[in-house]
MIKEPA-756929 format. One line per field, with one value per atom (N, C-alpha, C): residue number from 1; residue in three letters; atom name; x, y, z. Coordinates in steps of 0.2 Angstrom, whole numbers, padded with zeros to 4 digits, always signed. Layout:
<pts>
k	NUM  ...;
r	ALA  ...;
a	CA  ...;
u	X  ...;
v	Y  ...;
w	Z  ...;
</pts>
This chain:
<pts>
k	1  1  1  2  2  2  3  3  3  4  4  4  5  5  5  6  6  6  7  7  7  8  8  8  9  9  9  10  10  10  11  11  11  12  12  12  13  13  13  14  14  14  15  15  15  16  16  16  17  17  17  18  18  18  19  19  19  20  20  20  21  21  21  22  22  22  23  23  23  24  24  24  25  25  25  26  26  26  27  27  27  28  28  28  29  29  29  30  30  30  31  31  31  32  32  32  33  33  33  34  34  34  35  35  35  36  36  36  37  37  37  38  38  38  39  39  39  40  40  40  41  41  41  42  42  42  43  43  43  44  44  44  45  45  45  46  46  46  47  47  47  48  48  48  49  49  49  50  50  50  51  51  51  52  52  52;
r	UNK  UNK  UNK  UNK  UNK  UNK  UNK  UNK  UNK  UNK  UNK  UNK  UNK  UNK  UNK  UNK  UNK  UNK  UNK  UNK  UNK  UNK  UNK  UNK  UNK  UNK  UNK  UNK  UNK  UNK  UNK  UNK  UNK  UNK  UNK  UNK  UNK  UNK  UNK  UNK  UNK  UNK  UNK  UNK  UNK  UNK  UNK  UNK  UNK  UNK  UNK  UNK  UNK  UNK  UNK  UNK  UNK  UNK  UNK  UNK  UNK  UNK  UNK  UNK  UNK  UNK  UNK  UNK  UNK  UNK  UNK  UNK  UNK  UNK  UNK  UNK  UNK  UNK  UNK  UNK  UNK  UNK  UNK  UNK  UNK  UNK  UNK  UNK  UNK  UNK  UNK  UNK  UNK  UNK  UNK  UNK  UNK  UNK  UNK  UNK  UNK  UNK  UNK  UNK  UNK  UNK  UNK  UNK  UNK  UNK  UNK  UNK  UNK  UNK  UNK  UNK  UNK  UNK  UNK  UNK  UNK  UNK  UNK  UNK  UNK  UNK  UNK  UNK  UNK  UNK  UNK  UNK  UNK  UNK  UNK  UNK  UNK  UNK  UNK  UNK  UNK  UNK  UNK  UNK  UNK  UNK  UNK  UNK  UNK  UNK  UNK  UNK  UNK  UNK  UNK  UNK;
a	N  CA  C  N  CA  C  N  CA  C  N  CA  C  N  CA  C  N  CA  C  N  CA  C  N  CA  C  N  CA  C  N  CA  C  N  CA  C  N  CA  C  N  CA  C  N  CA  C  N  CA  C  N  CA  C  N  CA  C  N  CA  C  N  CA  C  N  CA  C  N  CA  C  N  CA  C  N  CA  C  N  CA  C  N  CA  C  N  CA  C  N  CA  C  N  CA  C  N  CA  C  N  CA  C  N  CA  C  N  CA  C  N  CA  C  N  CA  C  N  CA  C  N  CA  C  N  CA  C  N  CA  C  N  CA  C  N  CA  C  N  CA  C  N  CA  C  N  CA  C  N  CA  C  N  CA  C  N  CA  C  N  CA  C  N  CA  C  N  CA  C  N  CA  C  N  CA  C  N  CA  C;
u	-0183  -0179  -0172  -0168  -0161  -0158  -0152  -0149  -0141  -0139  -0132  -0127  -0122  -0118  -0111  -0109  -0102  -0097  -0098  -0093  -0095  -0091  -0093  -0088  -0090  -0086  -0090  -0087  -0091  -0086  -0088  -0085  -0088  -0085  -0088  -0087  -0092  -0091  -0090  -0092  -0092  -0085  -0082  -0076  -0077  -0084  -0085  -0089  -0090  -0094  -0090  -0092  -0088  -0090  -0096  -0099  -0104  -0104  -0109  -0111  -0118  -0121  -0122  -0120  -0121  -0125  -0130  -0135  -0138  -0140  -0143  -0148  -0153  -0158  -0159  -0162  -0163  -0157  -0157  -0151  -0149  -0143  -0140  -0135  -0134  -0129  -0123  -0117  -0111  -0110  -0109  -0108  -0101  -0101  -0094  -0090  -0084  -0079  -0080  -0084  -0085  -0079  -0079  -0073  -0075  -0070  -0071  -0066  -0068  -0063  -0063  -0057  -0056  -0050  -0051  -0046  -0042  -0036  -0031  -0033  -0038  -0041  -0048  -0049  -0055  -0053  -0058  -0058  -0064  -0064  -0070  -0071  -0078  -0080  -0086  -0086  -0092  -0095  -0102  -0106  -0111  -0112  -0116  -0121  -0127  -0133  -0134  -0133  -0134  -0141  -0143  -0150  -0151  -0156  -0157  -0164;
v	-0521  -0528  -0527  -0530  -0529  -0535  -0534  -0539  -0539  -0545  -0546  -0545  -0540  -0538  -0542  -0545  -0549  -0545  -0541  -0536  -0529  -0525  -0517  -0514  -0511  -0508  -0503  -0497  -0492  -0489  -0488  -0485  -0479  -0473  -0467  -0466  -0467  -0466  -0459  -0454  -0447  -0444  -0446  -0443  -0437  -0436  -0430  -0431  -0437  -0439  -0438  -0434  -0433  -0438  -0440  -0445  -0450  -0456  -0461  -0465  -0466  -0470  -0477  -0482  -0489  -0493  -0496  -0495  -0488  -0486  -0480  -0478  -0483  -0482  -0488  -0487  -0493  -0494  -0501  -0503  -0510  -0511  -0518  -0520  -0526  -0529  -0531  -0530  -0532  -0539  -0544  -0551  -0552  -0556  -0557  -0560  -0557  -0559  -0556  -0551  -0547  -0544  -0542  -0539  -0531  -0527  -0520  -0518  -0515  -0513  -0506  -0503  -0496  -0494  -0490  -0489  -0483  -0482  -0477  -0470  -0468  -0461  -0461  -0466  -0467  -0467  -0466  -0467  -0470  -0474  -0478  -0476  -0474  -0472  -0477  -0480  -0484  -0480  -0480  -0478  -0483  -0484  -0489  -0485  -0488  -0485  -0477  -0475  -0468  -0466  -0461  -0459  -0454  -0455  -0450  -0447;
w	+0431  +0430  +0429  +0432  +0431  +0427  +0424  +0420  +0423  +0422  +0424  +0418  +0420  +0414  +0415  +0410  +0410  +0407  +0402  +0399  +0399  +0401  +0401  +0396  +0391  +0386  +0382  +0381  +0378  +0372  +0366  +0361  +0359  +0359  +0357  +0350  +0346  +0339  +0337  +0341  +0339  +0341  +0346  +0349  +0353  +0354  +0358  +0365  +0366  +0372  +0378  +0383  +0389  +0395  +0395  +0400  +0397  +0399  +0397  +0403  +0403  +0408  +0405  +0409  +0406  +0412  +0410  +0404  +0404  +0398  +0397  +0402  +0403  +0408  +0413  +0418  +0423  +0427  +0429  +0433  +0430  +0432  +0430  +0436  +0436  +0441  +0437  +0440  +0437  +0439  +0435  +0437  +0440  +0445  +0449  +0443  +0443  +0438  +0431  +0431  +0424  +0422  +0416  +0413  +0411  +0413  +0411  +0406  +0400  +0395  +0395  +0397  +0397  +0392  +0387  +0382  +0385  +0382  +0384  +0385  +0381  +0381  +0385  +0389  +0393  +0401  +0405  +0412  +0414  +0420  +0422  +0429  +0431  +0438  +0439  +0445  +0447  +0453  +0452  +0458  +0460  +0467  +0470  +0474  +0473  +0477  +0476  +0470  +0468  +0468  +0472  +0472  +0466  +0462  +0456  +0457;
</pts>
């Protein structure tokens, strides 16, 4: 089952995380007009139809 995401934001509490998958498991659809929050020490990469 998928969910529609309206805001995508990740805060690394440890300061040591190199990569993070959102959501952690399964799939999700980004709602049209959704907001992406990328802090100055972060980068964002989107993958579509990734076969795992």
